[in-house]
N, CA, C and O atoms as a GROMACS GRO file, in nm:
protein
  572
    1MET      N    1   9.211  12.521  10.286
    1MET     CA    2   9.282  12.419  10.361
    1MET      C    3   9.419  12.397  10.299
    1MET      O    4   9.433  12.383  10.178
    2ALA      N    5   9.520  12.395  10.385
    2ALA     CA    6   9.656  12.366  10.341
    2ALA      C    7   9.711  12.252  10.426
    2ALA      O    8   9.655  12.218  10.531
    3TYR      N    9   9.820  12.196  10.380
    3TYR     CA   10   9.884  12.084  10.450
    3TYR      C   11  10.029  12.119  10.479
    3TYR      O   12  10.093  12.194  10.405
    4TRP      N   13  10.080  12.063  10.589
    4TRP     CA   14  10.211  12.099  10.640
    4TRP      C   15  10.282  11.976  10.695
    4TRP      O   16  10.221  11.870  10.709
    5LEU      N   17  10.409  11.991  10.725
    5LEU     CA   18  10.486  11.889  10.794
    5LEU      C   19  10.565  11.958  10.903
    5LEU      O   20  10.632  12.059  10.879
    6TYR      N   21  10.556  11.904  11.024
    6TYR     CA   22  10.626  11.958  11.142
    6TYR      C   23  10.731  11.855  11.184
    6TYR      O   24  10.700  11.738  11.207
    7LYS      N   25  10.854  11.901  11.194
    7LYS     CA   26  10.963  11.811  11.235
    7LYS      C   27  10.997  11.834  11.382
    7LYS      O   28  11.007  11.948  11.428
    8SER      N   29  11.015  11.725  11.453
    8SER     CA   30  11.055  11.735  11.593
    8SER      C   31  11.143  11.617  11.630
    8SER      O   32  11.120  11.503  11.590
    9GLU      N   33  11.244  11.647  11.708
    9GLU     CA   34  11.328  11.540  11.760
    9GLU      C   35  11.251  11.477  11.876
    9GLU      O   36  11.216  11.546  11.971
   10PRO      N   37  11.224  11.346  11.869
   10PRO     CA   38  11.136  11.284  11.968
   10PRO      C   39  11.186  11.292  12.112
   10PRO      O   40  11.106  11.286  12.205
   11PHE      N   41  11.317  11.306  12.132
   11PHE     CA   42  11.366  11.318  12.270
   11PHE      C   43  11.337  11.456  12.327
   11PHE      O   44  11.340  11.475  12.449
   12LYS      N   45  11.308  11.554  12.239
   12LYS     CA   46  11.271  11.689  12.286
   12LYS      C   47  11.119  11.703  12.295
   12LYS      O   48  11.067  11.748  12.398
   13PHE      N   49  11.049  11.665  12.189
   13PHE     CA   50  10.902  11.670  12.189
   13PHE      C   51  10.854  11.566  12.090
   13PHE      O   52  10.874  11.581  11.969
   14SER      N   53  10.790  11.463  12.139
   14SER     CA   54  10.749  11.350  12.057
   14SER      C   55  10.601  11.355  12.023
   14SER      O   56  10.525  11.435  12.077
   15TRP      N   57  10.563  11.267  11.933
   15TRP     CA   58  10.423  11.250  11.897
   15TRP      C   59  10.341  11.212  12.020
   15TRP      O   60  10.230  11.262  12.039
   16GLU      N   61  10.394  11.124  12.101
   16GLU     CA   62  10.323  11.082  12.223
   16GLU      C   63  10.301  11.201  12.317
   16GLU      O   64  10.197  11.210  12.382
   17MET      N   65  10.397  11.290  12.323
   17MET     CA   66  10.384  11.410  12.407
   17MET      C   67  10.274  11.501  12.354
   17MET      O   68  10.196  11.556  12.431
   18LEU      N   69  10.266  11.516  12.222
   18LEU     CA   70  10.159  11.598  12.164
   18LEU      C   71  10.023  11.535  12.191
   18LEU      O   72   9.928  11.605  12.227
   19LYS      N   73  10.012  11.405  12.175
   19LYS     CA   74   9.885  11.338  12.202
   19LYS      C   75   9.843  11.358  12.347
   19LYS      O   76   9.724  11.374  12.376
   20ALA      N   77   9.939  11.358  12.438
   20ALA     CA   78   9.908  11.375  12.581
   20ALA      C   79   9.854  11.514  12.612
   20ALA      O   80   9.788  11.533  12.714
   21LYS      N   81   9.880  11.611  12.526
   21LYS     CA   82   9.830  11.748  12.546
   21LYS      C   83   9.680  11.758  12.519
   21LYS      O   84   9.616  11.854  12.562
   22GLY      N   85   9.623  11.662  12.449
   22GLY     CA   86   9.479  11.660  12.425
   22GLY      C   87   9.433  11.769  12.331
   22GLY      O   88   9.510  11.819  12.248
   23ALA      N   89   9.306  11.807  12.346
   23ALA     CA   90   9.242  11.903  12.255
   23ALA      C   91   9.304  12.042  12.263
   23ALA      O   92   9.297  12.117  12.165
   24GLN      N   93   9.364  12.078  12.376
   24GLN     CA   94   9.425  12.211  12.388
   24GLN      C   95   9.547  12.225  12.299
   24GLN      O   96   9.580  12.335  12.257
   25GLY      N   97   9.614  12.114  12.269
   25GLY     CA   98   9.731  12.118  12.183
   25GLY      C   99   9.852  12.180  12.252
   25GLY      O  100   9.858  12.190  12.375
   26GLU      N  101   9.947  12.220  12.169
   26GLU     CA  102  10.074  12.272  12.220
   26GLU      C  103  10.127  12.377  12.124
   26GLU      O  104  10.111  12.366  12.002
   27GLU      N  105  10.189  12.477  12.180
   27GLU     CA  106  10.256  12.580  12.100
   27GLU      C  107  10.374  12.516  12.026
   27GLU      O  108  10.454  12.445  12.087
   28TRP      N  109  10.384  12.540  11.896
   28TRP     CA  110  10.496  12.487  11.817
   28TRP      C  111  10.609  12.589  11.823
   28TRP      O  112  10.638  12.658  11.725
   29ASP      N  113  10.670  12.596  11.938
   29ASP     CA  114  10.766  12.704  11.969
   29ASP      C  115  10.910  12.668  11.935
   29ASP      O  116  10.941  12.555  11.899
   30GLY      N  117  10.994  12.767  11.947
   30GLY     CA  118  11.138  12.747  11.931
   30GLY      C  119  11.188  12.751  11.788
   30GLY      O  120  11.308  12.731  11.766
   31VAL      N  121  11.103  12.776  11.692
   31VAL     CA  122  11.145  12.780  11.552
   31VAL      C  123  11.215  12.914  11.526
   31VAL      O  124  11.158  13.020  11.549
   32ARG      N  125  11.337  12.907  11.478
   32ARG     CA  126  11.416  13.028  11.451
   32ARG      C  127  11.466  13.030  11.307
   32ARG      O  128  11.584  13.052  11.280
   33ASN      N  129  11.375  13.006  11.216
   33ASN     CA  130  11.404  13.009  11.074
   33ASN      C  131  11.292  13.092  11.010
   33ASN      O  132  11.174  13.064  11.032
   34TYR      N  133  11.329  13.192  10.931
   34TYR     CA  134  11.229  13.283  10.875
   34TYR      C  135  11.130  13.212  10.783
   34TYR      O  136  11.010  13.240  10.788
   35GLN      N  137  11.178  13.121  10.701
   35GLN     CA  138  11.087  13.051  10.609
   35GLN      C  139  10.987  12.965  10.687
   35GLN      O  140  10.868  12.964  10.655
   36ALA      N  141  11.033  12.895  10.789
   36ALA     CA  142  10.944  12.814  10.873
   36ALA      C  143  10.844  12.904  10.945
   36ALA      O  144  10.725  12.872  10.954
   37ARG      N  145  10.892  13.018  10.997
   37ARG     CA  146  10.801  13.113  11.063
   37ARG      C  147  10.696  13.164  10.966
   37ARG      O  148  10.578  13.171  11.000
   38ASN      N  149  10.738  13.198  10.845
   38ASN     CA  150  10.644  13.248  10.745
   38ASN      C  151  10.542  13.140  10.707
   38ASN      O  152  10.426  13.172  10.680
   39ASN      N  153  10.585  13.015  10.705
   39ASN     CA  154  10.490  12.906  10.680
   39ASN      C  155  10.384  12.904  10.789
   39ASN      O  156  10.266  12.886  10.760
   40MET      N  157  10.425  12.923  10.914
   40MET     CA  158  10.327  12.923  11.024
   40MET      C  159  10.234  13.044  11.014
   40MET      O  160  10.116  13.033  11.046
   41ARG      N  161  10.286  13.158  10.971
   41ARG     CA  162  10.201  13.276  10.953
   41ARG      C  163  10.094  13.253  10.848
   41ARG      O  164   9.987  13.314  10.854
   42ALA      N  165  10.121  13.164  10.752
   42ALA     CA  166  10.027  13.137  10.643
   42ALA      C  167   9.919  13.035  10.681
   42ALA      O  168   9.824  13.015  10.606
   43MET      N  169   9.933  12.973  10.796
   43MET     CA  170   9.841  12.866  10.836
   43MET      C  171   9.706  12.921  10.879
   43MET      O  172   9.695  13.034  10.927
   44THR      N  173   9.603  12.838  10.859
   44THR     CA  174   9.468  12.870  10.904
   44THR      C  175   9.420  12.761  11.000
   44THR      O  176   9.472  12.649  11.000
   45LEU      N  177   9.323  12.796  11.081
   45LEU     CA  178   9.268  12.698  11.176
   45LEU      C  179   9.218  12.575  11.101
   45LEU      O  180   9.149  12.585  11.000
   46GLY      N  181   9.254  12.460  11.153
   46GLY     CA  182   9.211  12.335  11.093
   46GLY      C  183   9.304  12.278  10.988
   46GLY      O  184   9.287  12.164  10.946
   47ASP      N  185   9.403  12.358  10.943
   47ASP     CA  186   9.502  12.303  10.850
   47ASP      C  187   9.561  12.177  10.911
   47ASP      O  188   9.591  12.173  11.030
   48LYS      N  189   9.578  12.074  10.830
   48LYS     CA  190   9.633  11.948  10.877
   48LYS      C  191   9.782  11.941  10.849
   48LYS      O  192   9.833  12.009  10.760
   49GLY      N  193   9.852  11.858  10.925
   49GLY     CA  194   9.995  11.842  10.906
   49GLY      C  195  10.044  11.705  10.948
   49GLY      O  196   9.981  11.637  11.030
   50PHE      N  197  10.156  11.667  10.892
   50PHE     CA  198  10.223  11.545  10.935
   50PHE      C  199  10.314  11.579  11.052
   50PHE      O  200  10.378  11.683  11.053
   51PHE      N  201  10.319  11.491  11.151
   51PHE     CA  202  10.413  11.503  11.261
   51PHE      C  203  10.525  11.405  11.229
   51PHE      O  204  10.504  11.284  11.219
   52TYR      N  205  10.647  11.460  11.212
   52TYR     CA  206  10.762  11.384  11.166
   52TYR      C  207  10.868  11.379  11.274
   52TYR      O  208  10.911  11.483  11.324
   53HIS      N  209  10.910  11.258  11.310
   53HIS     CA  210  11.020  11.242  11.405
   53HIS      C  211  11.152  11.253  11.330
   53HIS      O  212  11.183  11.169  11.245
   54SER      N  213  11.229  11.357  11.360
   54SER     CA  214  11.359  11.376  11.296
   54SER      C  215  11.471  11.322  11.386
   54SER      O  216  11.451  11.302  11.506
   55ASN      N  217  11.585  11.300  11.327
   55ASN     CA  218  11.704  11.247  11.394
   55ASN      C  219  11.686  11.105  11.446
   55ASN      O  220  11.767  11.018  11.415
   56GLU      N  221  11.582  11.079  11.523
   56GLU     CA  222  11.553  10.944  11.570
   56GLU      C  223  11.424  10.898  11.503
   56GLU      O  224  11.320  10.962  11.518
   57GLY      N  225  11.430  10.790  11.433
   57GLY     CA  226  11.311  10.738  11.367
   57GLY      C  227  11.302  10.778  11.221
   57GLY      O  228  11.284  10.693  11.134
   58LEU      N  229  11.314  10.907  11.194
   58LEU     CA  230  11.305  10.960  11.058
   58LEU      C  231  11.179  10.908  10.988
   58LEU      O  232  11.186  10.842  10.885
   59GLU      N  233  11.062  10.941  11.048
   59GLU     CA  234  10.938  10.893  10.991
   59GLU      C  235  10.820  10.980  11.031
   59GLU      O  236  10.820  11.044  11.136
   60VAL      N  237  10.720  10.980  10.944
   60VAL     CA  238  10.592  11.044  10.973
   60VAL      C  239  10.516  10.948  11.065
   60VAL      O  240  10.491  10.833  11.030
   61VAL      N  241  10.480  10.998  11.184
   61VAL     CA  242  10.417  10.910  11.283
   61VAL      C  243  10.273  10.948  11.316
   61VAL      O  244  10.201  10.870  11.377
   62GLY      N  245  10.229  11.068  11.276
   62GLY     CA  246  10.094  11.110  11.310
   62GLY      C  247  10.048  11.227  11.227
   62GLY      O  248  10.122  11.285  11.148
   63ILE      N  249   9.919  11.259  11.248
   63ILE     CA  250   9.858  11.374  11.182
   63ILE      C  251   9.807  11.468  11.290
   63ILE      O  252   9.745  11.427  11.388
   64CYS      N  253   9.836  11.596  11.270
   64CYS     CA  254   9.796  11.700  11.365
   64CYS      C  255   9.722  11.808  11.290
   64CYS      O  256   9.713  11.806  11.167
   65GLU      N  257   9.670  11.906  11.366
   65GLU     CA  258   9.602  12.018  11.302
   65GLU      C  259   9.629  12.146  11.379
   65GLU      O  260   9.657  12.144  11.499
   66VAL      N  261   9.620  12.258  11.307
   66VAL     CA  262   9.639  12.389  11.367
   66VAL      C  263   9.516  12.421  11.453
   66VAL      O  264   9.403  12.416  11.405
   67CYS      N  265   9.541  12.453  11.580
   67CYS     CA  266   9.429  12.487  11.670
   67CYS      C  267   9.439  12.630  11.724
   67CYS      O  268   9.349  12.675  11.795
   68ALA      N  269   9.547  12.702  11.692
   68ALA     CA  270   9.558  12.845  11.724
   68ALA      C  271   9.647  12.909  11.617
   68ALA      O  272   9.752  12.856  11.581
   69LEU      N  273   9.603  13.022  11.567
   69LEU     CA  274   9.677  13.093  11.462
   69LEU      C  275   9.809  13.149  11.514
   69LEU      O  276   9.834  13.152  11.634
   70ALA      N  277   9.891  13.194  11.420
   70ALA     CA  278  10.023  13.247  11.454
   70ALA      C  279  10.012  13.357  11.560
   70ALA      O  280   9.927  13.446  11.553
   71HIS      N  281  10.100  13.348  11.657
   71HIS     CA  282  10.106  13.442  11.769
   71HIS      C  283  10.251  13.449  11.817
   71HIS      O  284  10.331  13.364  11.778
   72PRO      N  285  10.287  13.547  11.899
   72PRO     CA  286  10.425  13.554  11.946
   72PRO      C  287  10.468  13.424  12.016
   72PRO      O  288  10.394  13.368  12.097
   73ASP      N  289  10.587  13.380  11.983
   73ASP     CA  290  10.644  13.258  12.042
   73ASP      C  291  10.685  13.289  12.186
   73ASP      O  292  10.765  13.379  12.211
   74SER      N  293  10.630  13.215  12.279
   74SER     CA  294  10.656  13.241  12.421
   74SER      C  295  10.801  13.217  12.461
   74SER      O  296  10.845  13.262  12.566
   75THR      N  297  10.876  13.145  12.377
   75THR     CA  298  11.017  13.118  12.410
   75THR      C  299  11.111  13.223  12.352
   75THR      O  300  11.232  13.213  12.371
   76ALA      N  301  11.057  13.323  12.282
   76ALA     CA  302  11.141  13.423  12.215
   76ALA      C  303  11.166  13.547  12.299
   76ALA      O  304  11.235  13.639  12.254
   77GLY      N  305  11.113  13.553  12.419
   77GLY     CA  306  11.133  13.670  12.504
   77GLY      C  307  11.079  13.796  12.439
   77GLY      O  308  10.965  13.799  12.393
   78GLU      N  309  11.162  13.899  12.436
   78GLU     CA  310  11.121  14.028  12.380
   78GLU      C  311  11.135  14.034  12.227
   78GLU      O  312  11.096  14.133  12.166
   79ASP      N  313  11.190  13.930  12.168
   79ASP     CA  314  11.214  13.929  12.024
   79ASP      C  315  11.085  13.896  11.950
   79ASP      O  316  11.048  13.779  11.939
   80LEU      N  317  11.017  13.997  11.899
   80LEU     CA  318  10.887  13.979  11.837
   80LEU      C  319  10.892  13.928  11.693
   80LEU      O  320  10.788  13.913  11.629
   81ARG      N  321  11.012  13.900  11.643
   81ARG     CA  322  11.023  13.844  11.508
   81ARG      C  323  10.966  13.702  11.501
   81ARG      O  324  10.923  13.657  11.395
   82TRP      N  325  10.967  13.633  11.615
   82TRP     CA  326  10.936  13.490  11.612
   82TRP      C  327  10.793  13.462  11.656
   82TRP      O  328  10.749  13.503  11.764
   83GLU      N  329  10.722  13.393  11.570
   83GLU     CA  330  10.583  13.356  11.595
   83GLU      C  331  10.568  13.206  11.577
   83GLU      O  332  10.654  13.139  11.519
   84CYS      N  333  10.457  13.155  11.627
   84CYS     CA  334  10.429  13.013  11.613
   84CYS      C  335  10.278  12.991  11.615
   84CYS      O  336  10.201  13.080  11.651
   85VAL      N  337  10.239  12.872  11.577
   85VAL     CA  338  10.099  12.830  11.588
   85VAL      C  339  10.090  12.727  11.700
   85VAL      O  340  10.193  12.681  11.751
   86ASP      N  341   9.969  12.692  11.737
   86ASP     CA  342   9.947  12.579  11.827
   86ASP      C  343   9.891  12.466  11.741
   86ASP      O  344   9.811  12.488  11.650
   87ILE      N  345   9.934  12.343  11.772
   87ILE     CA  346   9.884  12.226  11.701
   87ILE      C  347   9.835  12.122  11.802
   87ILE      O  348   9.878  12.120  11.917
   88ARG      N  349   9.745  12.037  11.756
   88ARG     CA  350   9.699  11.926  11.840
   88ARG      C  351   9.696  11.798  11.755
   88ARG      O  352   9.684  11.804  11.633
   89ALA      N  353   9.707  11.686  11.822
   89ALA     CA  354   9.706  11.556  11.755
   89ALA      C  355   9.567  11.525  11.703
   89ALA      O  356   9.466  11.556  11.767
   90VAL      N  357   9.562  11.465  11.585
   90VAL     CA  358   9.436  11.421  11.525
   90VAL      C  359   9.430  11.268  11.526
   90VAL      O  360   9.333  11.210  11.576
   91CYS      N  361   9.532  11.203  11.470
   91CYS     CA  362   9.534  11.056  11.468
   91CYS      C  363   9.675  11.005  11.443
   91CYS      O  364   9.760  11.075  11.388
   92ASP      N  365   9.696  10.882  11.485
   92ASP     CA  366   9.822  10.814  11.457
   92ASP      C  367   9.828  10.778  11.309
   92ASP      O  368   9.725  10.759  11.244
   93MET      N  369   9.948  10.769  11.257
   93MET     CA  370   9.968  10.712  11.125
   93MET      C  371   9.969  10.560  11.147
   93MET      O  372  10.057  10.510  11.217
   94PRO      N  373   9.873  10.486  11.091
   94PRO     CA  374   9.866  10.342  11.119
   94PRO      C  375  10.000  10.270  11.096
   94PRO      O  376  10.038  10.181  11.172
   95LYS      N  377  10.069  10.310  10.990
   95LYS     CA  378  10.201  10.254  10.960
   95LYS      C  379  10.293  10.373  10.938
   95LYS      O  380  10.279  10.443  10.837
   96PRO      N  381  10.388  10.399  11.030
   96PRO     CA  382  10.477  10.513  11.010
   96PRO      C  383  10.543  10.509  10.872
   96PRO      O  384  10.579  10.402  10.822
   97VAL      N  385  10.557  10.626  10.812
   97VAL     CA  386  10.614  10.637  10.678
   97VAL      C  387  10.756  10.692  10.692
   97VAL      O  388  10.777  10.805  10.734
   98SER      N  389  10.852  10.610  10.656
   98SER     CA  390  10.993  10.645  10.674
   98SER      C  391  11.041  10.742  10.567
   98SER      O  392  10.987  10.748  10.457
   99LEU      N  393  11.144  10.817  10.602
   99LEU     CA  394  11.209  10.906  10.506
   99LEU      C  395  11.260  10.825  10.386
   99LEU      O  396  11.251  10.870  10.272
  100LYS      N  397  11.312  10.708  10.413
  100LYS     CA  398  11.362  10.620  10.307
  100LYS      C  399  11.250  10.587  10.208
  100LYS      O  400  11.272  10.590  10.086
  101ALA      N  401  11.130  10.556  10.259
  101ALA     CA  402  11.017  10.524  10.172
  101ALA      C  403  10.971  10.647  10.093
  101ALA      O  404  10.935  10.636   9.976
  102VAL      N  405  10.974  10.765  10.158
  102VAL     CA  406  10.937  10.889  10.088
  102VAL      C  407  11.035  10.914   9.974
  102VAL      O  408  10.993  10.946   9.862
  103LYS      N  409  11.164  10.901  10.001
  103LYS     CA  410  11.265  10.926   9.898
  103LYS      C  411  11.257  10.825   9.784
  103LYS      O  412  11.292  10.857   9.671
  104ALA      N  413  11.211  10.704   9.813
  104ALA     CA  414  11.202  10.600   9.711
  104ALA      C  415  11.078  10.613   9.624
  104ALA      O  416  11.068  10.546   9.521
  105ASN      N  417  10.984  10.697   9.662
  105ASN     CA  418  10.859  10.712   9.589
  105ASN      C  419  10.872  10.825   9.487
  105ASN      O  420  10.884  10.941   9.526
  106PRO      N  421  10.870  10.794   9.358
  106PRO     CA  422  10.885  10.899   9.256
  106PRO      C  423  10.778  11.007   9.264
  106PRO      O  424  10.802  11.121   9.224
  107LYS      N  425  10.659  10.974   9.317
  107LYS     CA  426  10.553  11.073   9.330
  107LYS      C  427  10.588  11.180   9.433
  107LYS      O  428  10.525  11.286   9.435
  108LEU      N  429  10.687  11.154   9.517
  108LEU     CA  430  10.724  11.247   9.624
  108LEU      C  431  10.861  11.310   9.602
  108LEU      O  432  10.918  11.368   9.695
  109SER      N  433  10.914  11.300   9.482
  109SER     CA  434  11.050  11.350   9.456
  109SER      C  435  11.063  11.501   9.473
  109SER      O  436  11.173  11.550   9.497
  110SER      N  437  10.954  11.575   9.462
  110SER     CA  438  10.959  11.720   9.479
  110SER      C  439  10.913  11.765   9.617
  110SER      O  440  10.908  11.885   9.645
  111MET      N  441  10.880  11.672   9.704
  111MET     CA  442  10.833  11.706   9.838
  111MET      C  443  10.942  11.778   9.916
  111MET      O  444  11.059  11.742   9.907
  112ALA      N  445  10.904  11.880   9.992
  112ALA     CA  446  11.001  11.958  10.070
  112ALA      C  447  11.081  11.869  10.165
  112ALA      O  448  11.197  11.899  10.193
  113LEU      N  449  11.023  11.761  10.214
  113LEU     CA  450  11.096  11.669  10.302
  113LEU      C  451  11.218  11.611  10.230
  113LEU      O  452  11.317  11.576  10.294
  114VAL      N  453  11.210  11.600  10.098
  114VAL     CA  454  11.321  11.549  10.017
  114VAL      C  455  11.413  11.662   9.972
  114VAL      O  456  11.535  11.645   9.972
  115THR      N  457  11.355  11.776   9.935
  115THR     CA  458  11.435  11.884   9.874
  115THR      C  459  11.484  11.988   9.973
  115THR      O  460  11.584  12.054   9.948
  116SER      N  461  11.416  12.005  10.086
  116SER     CA  462  11.452  12.106  10.187
  116SER      C  463  11.455  12.040  10.324
  116SER      O  464  11.383  12.080  10.416
  117MET      N  465  11.538  11.940  10.337
  117MET     CA  466  11.535  11.854  10.455
  117MET      C  467  11.553  11.925  10.587
  117MET      O  468  11.503  11.878  10.689
  118ARG      N  469  11.624  12.036  10.590
  118ARG     CA  470  11.653  12.104  10.716
  118ARG      C  471  11.539  12.192  10.766
  118ARG      O  472  11.538  12.231  10.882
  119LEU      N  473  11.445  12.224  10.679
  119LEU     CA  474  11.335  12.313  10.716
  119LEU      C  475  11.240  12.243  10.813
  119LEU      O  476  11.188  12.136  10.782
  120SER      N  477  11.217  12.303  10.929
  120SER     CA  478  11.142  12.236  11.036
  120SER      C  479  10.990  12.244  11.023
  120SER      O  480  10.918  12.164  11.083
  121VAL      N  481  10.940  12.340  10.945
  121VAL     CA  482  10.796  12.351  10.918
  121VAL      C  483  10.784  12.370  10.768
  121VAL      O  484  10.825  12.472  10.713
  122GLN      N  485  10.726  12.270  10.702
  122GLN     CA  486  10.726  12.266  10.556
  122GLN      C  487  10.586  12.257  10.498
  122GLN      O  488  10.498  12.198  10.560
  123PRO      N  489  10.565  12.316  10.380
  123PRO     CA  490  10.438  12.295  10.311
  123PRO      C  491  10.434  12.157  10.248
  123PRO      O  492  10.538  12.100  10.212
  124VAL      N  493  10.315  12.103  10.234
  124VAL     CA  494  10.292  11.974  10.170
  124VAL      C  495  10.178  11.996  10.070
  124VAL      O  496  10.075  12.052  10.105
  125THR      N  497  10.197  11.951   9.947
  125THR     CA  498  10.089  11.965   9.849
  125THR      C  499   9.979  11.863   9.878
  125THR      O  500  10.000  11.766   9.950
  126GLU      N  501   9.862  11.886   9.820
  126GLU     CA  502   9.752  11.791   9.840
  126GLU      C  503   9.787  11.653   9.787
  126GLU      O  504   9.757  11.552   9.850
  127ASP      N  505   9.851  11.647   9.670
  127ASP     CA  506   9.891  11.518   9.614
  127ASP      C  507   9.990  11.447   9.705
  127ASP      O  508   9.980  11.326   9.726
  128GLU      N  509  10.087  11.522   9.761
  128GLU     CA  510  10.183  11.463   9.855
  128GLU      C  511  10.112  11.414   9.980
  128GLU      O  512  10.141  11.306  10.031
  129TRP      N  513  10.017  11.494  10.029
  129TRP     CA  514   9.939  11.457  10.147
  129TRP      C  515   9.870  11.322  10.125
  129TRP      O  516   9.882  11.231  10.207
  130LEU      N  517   9.800  11.312  10.014
  130LEU     CA  518   9.726  11.190   9.985
  130LEU      C  519   9.819  11.070   9.967
  130LEU      O  520   9.786  10.960  10.011
  131GLU      N  521   9.933  11.091   9.904
  131GLU     CA  522  10.026  10.980   9.880
  131GLU      C  523  10.090  10.932  10.010
  131GLU      O  524  10.098  10.811  10.033
  132VAL      N  525  10.133  11.022  10.096
  132VAL     CA  526  10.192  10.981  10.224
  132VAL      C  527  10.087  10.913  10.311
  132VAL      O  528  10.115  10.814  10.378
  133CYS      N  529   9.965  10.967  10.310
  133CYS     CA  530   9.857  10.902  10.386
  133CYS      C  531   9.832  10.761  10.333
  133CYS      O  532   9.813  10.668  10.413
  134ARG      N  533   9.831  10.743  10.201
  134ARG     CA  534   9.813  10.610  10.142
  134ARG      C  535   9.924  10.517  10.188
  134ARG      O  536   9.899  10.403  10.227
  135MET      N  537  10.048  10.566  10.183
  135MET     CA  538  10.163  10.486  10.225
  135MET      C  539  10.153  10.446  10.372
  135MET      O  540  10.199  10.340  10.412
  136GLY      N  541  10.092  10.533  10.451
  136GLY     CA  542  10.080  10.507  10.594
  136GLY      C  543   9.955  10.429  10.633
  136GLY      O  544   9.930  10.406  10.751
  137GLY      N  545   9.878  10.388  10.534
  137GLY     CA  546   9.761  10.305  10.562
  137GLY      C  547   9.636  10.380  10.603
  137GLY      O  548   9.544  10.322  10.660
  138LEU      N  549   9.632  10.510  10.574
  138LEU     CA  550   9.511  10.589  10.604
  138LEU      C  551   9.421  10.590  10.481
  138LEU      O  552   9.447  10.661  10.385
  139ASP      N  553   9.315  10.509  10.486
  139ASP     CA  554   9.225  10.498  10.371
  139ASP      C  555   9.141  10.624  10.352
  139ASP      O  556   9.109  10.661  10.239
  140ASN      N  557   9.106  10.689  10.462
  140ASN     CA  558   9.024  10.809  10.456
  140ASN      C  559   9.096  10.920  10.534
  140ASN      O  560   9.059  10.950  10.647
  141PRO      N  561   9.200  10.980  10.472
  141PRO     CA  562   9.281  11.077  10.547
  141PRO      C  563   9.204  11.200  10.590
  141PRO      O  564   9.117  11.248  10.518
  142PRO      N  565   9.235  11.253  10.708
  142PRO     CA  566   9.171  11.377  10.753
  142PRO      C  567   9.203  11.491  10.657
  142PRO      O  568   9.315  11.504  10.608
  143ARG      N  569   9.101  11.572  10.632
  143ARG     CA  570   9.119  11.689  10.544
  143ARG      C  571   9.065  11.811  10.612
  143ARG      O  572   9.069  11.920  10.556
   0.00000   0.00000   0.00000
């Protein structure tokens, strides 16, 4: 089991939109960064992730999980370099965790959200996972 963070601009694709997709989930398409793509290639079914609203909100708003392994990105046309996973919503973050709060927490100083802010699909360590879940009011975080 690994943990991840997915960034999305809410006006393009929001947490509410992912929840509306239900159990089938949604392709996490449109990623055109090799490191983010490679992160998706490393994912396994059931891996959990934070859903982060970027640009507007700047906060972790929910928890999702991988429901389909890496496959060709349907938005890439004939360009087979780009792959993506499918994710589905698991639960809301009871209290959204802001970027400001993450940056202020010394336990999260090495988190990719702090050190690699532009990366749209990021790894999260287990300790970071547990700390952000604690900050968000999840007493028994999904694993």
